[in-house]
LUMKOLTOR-640150 format. One record per residue (C-alpha): x, y, z; residue in three letters. Coordinates in Angstrom, 1 decimal. Layout:
LUMZA    east   north      up   aa
LUMZA       X       Y       Z  Ala
...
END
This chain:
LUMZA    east   north      up   aa
LUMZA   174.0   134.0   114.5  Met
LUMZA   170.2   134.0   114.2  Gly
LUMZA   167.6   136.7   114.3  Leu
LUMZA   167.0   136.1   118.0  Ala
LUMZA   170.6   137.1   118.7  Ser
LUMZA   170.2   140.1   116.3  Asp
LUMZA   167.1   141.3   118.2  Leu
LUMZA   168.8   141.0   121.5  Lys
LUMZA   171.7   143.1   120.3  Arg
LUMZA   169.5   145.7   118.7  Leu
LUMZA   167.5   146.1   121.9  Arg
LUMZA   170.7   147.4   123.5  Asp
LUMZA   171.2   150.2   120.8  Val
LUMZA   170.2   153.6   122.2  Glu
LUMZA   171.3   157.2   121.9  Cys
LUMZA   170.8   160.2   124.1  Lys
LUMZA   169.4   162.1   121.1  Asp
LUMZA   167.6   160.7   118.1  Lys
LUMZA   170.2   158.9   115.9  Cys
LUMZA   168.6   155.6   114.7  Val
LUMZA   166.8   155.2   111.4  Leu
LUMZA   164.3   152.3   111.1  Ser
LUMZA   162.9   151.5   107.7  Val
LUMZA   160.0   149.1   107.1  Tyr
LUMZA   159.3   149.0   103.3  Leu
LUMZA   156.7   146.8   101.6  Asn
LUMZA   158.2   145.8    98.2  Thr
LUMZA   155.7   143.1    97.3  Gly
LUMZA   154.0   142.6    93.9  Pro
LUMZA   150.9   144.5    95.1  Asn
LUMZA   153.1   147.7    95.3  Gln
LUMZA   153.6   147.6    91.5  Gln
LUMZA   156.9   149.6    91.9  Gly
LUMZA   155.3   152.2    94.1  Asp
LUMZA   157.6   151.2    97.0  Trp
LUMZA   160.3   153.4    95.4  Asn
LUMZA   158.0   156.5    95.8  Ile
LUMZA   157.1   155.5    99.3  His
LUMZA   160.8   155.2   100.2  Leu
LUMZA   161.7   158.6    98.7  Lys
LUMZA   158.8   160.4   100.3  Asn
LUMZA   159.3   158.7   103.7  Gly
LUMZA   162.9   159.6   103.9  Leu
LUMZA   162.2   163.1   102.5  Lys
LUMZA   159.7   163.8   105.4  Arg
LUMZA   162.3   162.8   108.0  Ile
LUMZA   164.9   165.1   106.3  Gly
LUMZA   162.4   168.0   106.3  Glu
LUMZA   161.6   167.5   109.9  Tyr
LUMZA   165.3   167.6   110.9  Leu
LUMZA   165.8   170.7   108.8  Glu
LUMZA   162.9   172.4   110.5  Ala
LUMZA   164.3   171.4   113.9  Ser
LUMZA   167.5   173.2   113.3  Gly
LUMZA   169.6   170.2   114.6  Asp
LUMZA   172.5   170.3   112.2  Ala
LUMZA   174.2   167.2   113.8  Thr
LUMZA   171.2   165.0   113.4  Gln
LUMZA   170.6   166.2   109.9  Leu
LUMZA   174.2   165.5   108.8  Lys
LUMZA   174.0   162.0   110.3  Ser
LUMZA   170.6   161.3   108.7  Phe
LUMZA   171.9   162.3   105.2  Lys
LUMZA   174.8   159.9   105.5  Lys
LUMZA   172.4   157.1   106.5  Leu
LUMZA   170.0   158.0   103.7  Arg
LUMZA   172.8   157.5   101.2  Lys
LUMZA   173.6   154.1   102.8  Gln
LUMZA   170.0   153.1   102.4  Val
LUMZA   170.0   154.2    98.7  Asp
LUMZA   173.3   152.4    98.1  Asp
LUMZA   171.9   149.2    99.7  Glu
LUMZA   168.8   149.2    97.5  Leu
LUMZA   171.0   150.0    94.5  Gly
LUMZA   173.1   146.9    95.1  Lys
LUMZA   170.2   144.6    96.0  His
LUMZA   167.3   145.7    94.0  Arg
LUMZA   167.0   142.3    92.4  Asn
LUMZA   166.9   140.7    95.9  Asp
LUMZA   163.7   142.4    96.9  Leu
LUMZA   160.9   139.9    97.6  Thr
LUMZA   158.0   141.0    99.9  Arg
LUMZA   159.6   143.6   102.2  Ser
LUMZA   162.8   145.1   103.4  Leu
LUMZA   163.7   146.2   107.0  Val
LUMZA   166.7   148.4   107.8  Ile
LUMZA   168.1   149.6   111.0  Phe
LUMZA   170.9   152.2   110.7  Ala
LUMZA   172.8   154.5   113.1  Ser
LUMZA   176.0   156.4   112.4  Glu
LUMZA   176.7   156.9   116.1  Gln
LUMZA   176.4   153.2   116.8  Asn
LUMZA   178.1   152.1   113.6  Asn
LUMZA   175.0   150.1   112.8  Leu
LUMZA   173.6   149.0   109.5  Phe
LUMZA   171.4   145.9   109.4  Glu
LUMZA   169.1   144.9   106.6  Ser
LUMZA   166.6   142.1   106.3  Tyr
LUMZA   164.9   140.9   103.1  Tyr
LUMZA   161.7   139.2   104.1  Leu
LUMZA   159.2   136.9   102.5  Gln
LUMZA   156.3   138.5   104.4  His
LUMZA   154.5   141.8   104.0  Asp
LUMZA   155.2   144.6   106.5  Val
LUMZA   153.5   148.0   106.8  Glu
LUMZA   155.6   150.7   105.2  Thr
LUMZA   156.9   153.0   107.9  Ala
LUMZA   159.9   155.3   108.6  Phe
LUMZA   161.2   156.2   112.1  His
LUMZA   163.9   158.5   113.4  Trp
LUMZA   164.2   157.7   117.1  Glu
LUMZA   166.7   157.2   120.0  Thr
LUMZA   166.6   153.4   119.4  Lys
LUMZA   165.5   150.9   116.7  Pro
LUMZA   161.8   150.4   116.3  Val
LUMZA   161.7   146.6   116.6  Leu
LUMZA   158.0   145.7   117.3  Glu
LUMZA   157.0   144.7   113.7  Pro
LUMZA   160.0   142.6   113.2  Leu
LUMZA   159.6   141.0   116.7  Glu
LUMZA   156.0   140.1   115.9  Ala
LUMZA   157.2   138.3   112.7  Leu
LUMZA   159.9   136.6   114.7  His
LUMZA   157.4   135.4   117.3  Thr
LUMZA   155.3   133.9   114.6  Lys
LUMZA   158.2   132.4   112.6  Tyr
LUMZA   161.1   131.8   114.9  Pro
LUMZA   164.4   130.3   113.6  Ser
LUMZA   163.6   126.7   113.2  Thr
LUMZA   165.0   123.4   111.9  Gly
LUMZA   162.4   121.6   109.9  Val
LUMZA   163.0   117.9   109.4  Ile
LUMZA   161.4   116.0   106.6  Leu
LUMZA   161.6   112.3   107.3  Thr
LUMZA   161.6   109.5   104.7  Asn
LUMZA   162.7   105.9   104.8  Leu
LUMZA   166.1   106.3   103.2  Asp
LUMZA   166.6   110.1   103.1  His
LUMZA   166.0   113.0   105.4  Val
LUMZA   165.9   116.7   104.5  Thr
LUMZA   166.6   119.3   107.0  Val
LUMZA   165.6   122.9   106.3  Leu
LUMZA   167.2   125.9   108.0  Asp
LUMZA   164.3   128.4   108.3  Thr
LUMZA   164.0   131.9   109.7  Ser
LUMZA   161.0   134.3   109.5  Leu
LUMZA   159.2   131.7   107.5  Gly
LUMZA   161.9   131.6   104.8  His
LUMZA   164.1   128.6   103.9  Val
LUMZA   167.7   129.9   104.2  Asp
LUMZA   169.3   126.5   103.4  Ala
LUMZA   168.5   122.9   102.7  Ala
LUMZA   170.5   119.8   103.6  Phe
LUMZA   169.8   116.3   102.3  Leu
LUMZA   171.0   113.2   104.3  Phe
LUMZA   170.8   110.0   102.2  Ala
LUMZA   171.3   106.6   103.8  Phe
LUMZA   174.1   104.5   102.4  Asp
LUMZA   173.2   100.9   103.0  Pro
LUMZA   176.7    99.7   102.3  Glu
LUMZA   178.3   101.7   105.1  Thr
LUMZA   175.1   102.1   107.1  Glu
LUMZA   175.9   105.8   107.4  Glu
LUMZA   174.1   109.0   106.4  Trp
LUMZA   175.8   111.0   103.6  Val
LUMZA   175.2   114.7   103.7  Arg
LUMZA   174.5   116.8   100.6  Phe
LUMZA   173.8   120.6   100.4  Glu
LUMZA   172.3   122.8    97.7  Gly
LUMZA   169.9   122.7    94.9  Thr
LUMZA   171.4   119.5    93.5  Ala
LUMZA   170.0   117.6    96.5  Ser
LUMZA   166.8   116.9    94.7  Gly
LUMZA   168.5   114.8    92.0  Asp
LUMZA   170.3   112.8    94.6  Arg
LUMZA   167.1   112.3    96.5  Met
LUMZA   165.5   110.9    93.4  Ala
LUMZA   168.3   108.4    92.8  Ser
LUMZA   168.4   107.5    96.5  Ser
LUMZA   164.6   106.9    96.6  Ser
LUMZA   164.9   104.4    93.7  Ser
LUMZA   166.8   102.1    96.0  Gln
LUMZA   164.0   101.9    98.6  Val
LUMZA   162.5    98.7    97.3  Asp
LUMZA   165.8    96.9    97.7  Lys
LUMZA   166.7    98.1   101.2  Phe
LUMZA   163.4    99.1   102.8  Asp
LUMZA   163.1    95.9   104.9  Arg
LUMZA   166.6    96.3   106.3  Arg
LUMZA   166.0   100.0   106.9  Leu
LUMZA   162.6    99.5   108.5  Ala
LUMZA   163.9    96.9   110.9  Glu
LUMZA   166.8    99.1   112.0  Asn
LUMZA   165.0   102.5   111.6  Leu
LUMZA   165.5   103.7   115.2  Asn
LUMZA   169.1   102.8   115.2  Arg
LUMZA   169.8   104.5   111.9  Phe
LUMZA   167.7   107.6   112.9  Tyr
LUMZA   169.6   107.8   116.2  Arg
LUMZA   172.8   108.7   114.5  Asp
LUMZA   171.2   111.3   112.3  Leu
LUMZA   169.3   112.8   115.3  Ala
LUMZA   172.6   113.5   116.9  Gln
LUMZA   173.7   115.4   113.8  Thr
LUMZA   170.5   117.4   113.8  Val
LUMZA   171.1   118.4   117.5  Glu
LUMZA   174.5   119.7   116.5  Gln
LUMZA   173.0   121.6   113.6  Met
LUMZA   170.5   123.2   116.0  Lys
LUMZA   173.3   124.8   118.0  Gly
LUMZA   175.3   125.8   114.9  Ala
LUMZA   172.4   127.5   113.2  His
LUMZA   171.0   129.0   116.4  Asp
LUMZA   167.6   127.3   115.9  Trp
LUMZA   165.1   128.1   118.6  Glu
LUMZA   163.1   124.9   117.9  Gly
LUMZA   162.6   121.8   115.7  Leu
LUMZA   159.6   120.6   113.7  Val
LUMZA   159.4   117.1   112.4  Val
LUMZA   157.3   116.3   109.3  Ile
LUMZA   156.6   112.9   107.7  Gly
LUMZA   154.4   109.9   107.6  Glu
LUMZA   153.4   109.0   111.2  Ala
LUMZA   155.6   106.0   111.8  Glu
LUMZA   158.7   107.8   110.4  Leu
LUMZA   158.1   111.1   112.0  Ala
LUMZA   157.4   109.6   115.4  Asn
LUMZA   160.5   107.4   115.2  Ser
LUMZA   162.7   110.4   114.5  Phe
LUMZA   161.0   112.4   117.2  Arg
LUMZA   161.8   109.7   119.7  Asp
LUMZA   165.5   109.8   118.9  Glu
LUMZA   165.8   113.6   119.5  Leu
LUMZA   167.0   115.0   122.8  Arg
LUMZA   165.2   118.2   122.0  Thr
LUMZA   161.4   117.9   122.1  Lys
LUMZA   160.1   119.2   118.8  Pro
LUMZA   157.7   122.2   118.8  Glu
LUMZA   155.4   120.0   116.7  Arg
LUMZA   155.2   116.8   114.7  Val
LUMZA   153.2   117.0   111.5  Val
LUMZA   152.0   113.6   110.1  His
LUMZA   152.2   114.4   106.4  Lys
LUMZA   154.4   113.2   103.5  Asn
LUMZA   155.6   116.6   102.1  Leu
LUMZA   158.9   115.3   100.5  Ser
LUMZA   157.7   116.4    97.0  Lys
LUMZA   156.0   119.7    98.2  Ser
LUMZA   157.3   123.2    97.6  Ser
LUMZA   159.3   125.0   100.3  Glu
LUMZA   156.4   127.5   100.8  Ser
LUMZA   154.0   124.6   101.4  His
LUMZA   156.4   122.9   103.8  Ile
LUMZA   156.9   126.1   105.8  Val
LUMZA   153.1   126.7   105.9  Glu
LUMZA   152.6   123.2   107.3  Ala
LUMZA   155.5   123.6   109.8  Ala
LUMZA   154.1   126.8   111.4  Phe
LUMZA   150.3   126.5   111.1  His
END
């Protein structure tokens, strides 16, 4: 399930008394390790507030959640990129963590429900999207959420069977290179039958959209190729970008897809 589904579920989380811990922690390079101090101080302030309030039940629950947060960071310290968001509640059996590629403003909340506004703002700007990079004999599909590439899938056209062969993972780049070397031999046949060949792959992309819970599609490629693929999709893409970015970095592709 995608972030949209997560947010919908989190909006339904609520307690009669305060029981939900929301953590927004900027862990980017500009923090120079200070995020650890911010985390310690932010959680300490909530603990002091609860001690002063005399609410033993909330304090006991918070201490358990604080340990869960410490354990999460202990296990995933090497996964920290730009920021970390956590929603936790003992009463609701909730512990959700998101490692983001975008900066967030560090903040700590102890409320009756999750504080979702900063994460919702990022989701609005970078919804879960399938980004399609079109080329003559290969097409790359990126599974993106919050402006981060979660997975990449390469479809290379096999001229012998006239079918698209799917690859997944970091090795796709090597296969793409060998596939591209055959373009001179098969480009005329591919070009003449481009719409027919793209039509089959467009159906696969539509299935992927449902499986990955994408909220939209973006098609990127040289004008003729991108427009041809767009025309074979049932779902109207959010945008079509007329650029050849097949050799660009993932960050550059994401920037082009959402700006």
